[in-house]
C-alpha positions in Angstrom: -14.2 54.9 45.9 -17.2 55.5 43.6 -14.8 55.5 40.6 -13.7 51.9 41.2 -17.3 50.6 41.4 -18.2 52.5 38.2 -15.0 51.6 36.2 -15.4 47.8 36.3 -19.0 47.6 34.9 -18.1 50.3 32.3 -15.0 48.4 31.1 -17.0 45.2 30.9 -19.7 46.9 28.8 -17.1 48.4 26.4 -15.3 45.1 25.9 -18.5 43.3 24.9 -19.5 46.0 22.5 -16.1 46.1 20.7 -15.7 42.3 20.8 -19.2 41.8 19.3 -18.4 44.2 16.5 -15.1 42.5 15.7 -16.8 39.1 15.5 -19.6 40.4 13.3 -17.1 41.6 10.7 -15.5 38.2 10.3 -16.5 36.6 6.9 -18.0 33.1 6.7 -15.6 30.4 5.7 -15.7 29.5 2.0 -17.2 26.1 1.4 -14.5 23.5 0.7 -14.8 20.3 -1.2 -14.8 17.2 1.1 -11.6 15.1 1.1 -11.7 11.9 -0.9 -12.7 8.8 1.1 -9.6 7.2 2.6 -9.1 3.4 2.5 -10.1 1.7 5.7 -7.2 1.1 8.0 -8.1 -2.6 8.7 -9.8 -5.1 6.5 -10.4 -8.7 7.2 -7.8 -10.7 5.1 -8.7 -13.6 3.0 -8.5 -17.0 4.5 -8.0 -20.0 2.2 -7.0 -20.0 -1.4 -6.3 -16.6 -3.1 -6.3 -16.0 -6.8 -4.0 -13.5 -8.6 -3.0 -12.6 -12.1 0.7 -12.4 -12.9 2.7 -10.7 -15.7 6.3 -11.8 -15.6 8.9 -9.9 -17.5 12.1 -11.6 -18.8 14.9 -12.0 -16.3 18.0 -9.9 -16.6 21.5 -10.0 -15.3 22.2 -6.8 -13.4 25.6 -6.7 -11.7 25.9 -9.8 -9.6 22.2 -10.5 -9.5 19.4 -12.1 -11.6 16.5 -9.6 -11.5 13.0 -10.7 -12.4 10.1 -8.2 -12.3 6.5 -9.3 -11.6 3.2 -7.3 -11.9 0.6 -8.9 -9.7 -3.2 -8.1 -9.5 -5.4 -9.4 -6.7 -8.5 -11.1 -8.3 -9.7 -12.4 -4.9 -12.8 -10.9 -3.2 -10.8 -9.9 -0.1 -7.3 -8.5 0.7 -4.4 -10.9 0.7 -2.2 -10.6 3.8 1.6 -11.2 3.6 1.9 -12.2 0.0 5.1 -14.2 -0.4 7.0 -15.1 -3.6 9.8 -17.7 -3.7 11.8 -17.8 -6.9 14.2 -20.8 -7.5 16.8 -21.0 -10.3 17.9 -24.4 -11.6 20.7 -25.6 -13.8 20.4 -28.1 -16.8 20.4 -31.1 -14.4 17.5 -29.6 -12.4 19.8 -28.8 -9.4 18.9 -25.7 -7.5 21.7 -23.1 -7.9 20.1 -19.8 -6.7 16.9 -18.5 -5.0 15.2 -15.4 -3.6 12.2 -14.6 -1.4 10.0 -11.5 -1.5 7.4 -10.6 1.1 4.8 -7.9 0.5 4.0 -6.6 4.0 1.0 -4.5 3.2 -2.4 -6.1 2.4 -3.0 -6.5 -1.3 -6.6 -5.2 -1.8 -9.0 -6.6 -4.4 -8.2 -5.2 -7.9 -4.9 -3.6 -6.6 -1.9 -4.0 -8.8 1.7 -4.1 -7.5 5.1 -4.4 -9.2 7.8 -6.3 -7.4 11.3 -7.6 -8.3 13.2 -10.6 -7.1 17.0 -10.4 -6.9 18.7 -13.8 -6.9 22.5 -14.1 -6.7 24.0 -14.5 -10.2 24.9 -18.0 -11.3 26.2 -18.8 -14.8 24.7 -22.3 -14.5 21.1 -20.9 -13.9 19.0 -21.9 -16.9 15.3 -22.0 -15.8 13.4 -20.5 -12.9 10.3 -21.4 -10.9 8.2 -19.0 -8.8 5.8 -20.2 -6.0 3.3 -17.9 -4.4 1.8 -18.1 -0.9 0.1 -15.9 1.7 -0.3 -15.8 5.5 -3.7 -17.7 5.5 -3.4 -20.2 2.7 -2.1 -20.9 -0.8 -2.2 -18.7 -3.9 -3.3 -19.8 -7.4 -1.5 -17.6 -9.9 -2.8 -17.2 -13.4 -0.2 -16.0 -16.0 -1.6 -13.4 -18.3 -0.3 -11.1 -21.0 -2.2 -8.1 -19.7 -4.7 -7.4 -16.9 -8.4 -7.3 -17.6 
């Protein structure tokens, strides 16, 4: 009976001594560099007129499509939500023969540059194109440039 009363406190004492020694030997963690700041998950989108700079590459026939590539830079002070591009192709008589719509679902942050392509069905009568820009909260004023500033 006396052994049971003596064994429990003795085992508790031995466990604390060995556990303290094990933790004392652990080395301190090496200092790590902080992760770069992540972009905020939500930003209030621009309401009203947005301004963008556009570089348009020449259109190409690829298979059964007319492919036009645009590089777009947001020059507005706030993100542009749901940027939309409508491209229309016309024949010599100014009759619409083909079109395509592209929607950019992520916000386009100020200074951010994206590259998009429109894919209109091929038409041999297509001579000239027109692209219109809009966004969820207003209109977009595009400025055609040779290169971004």
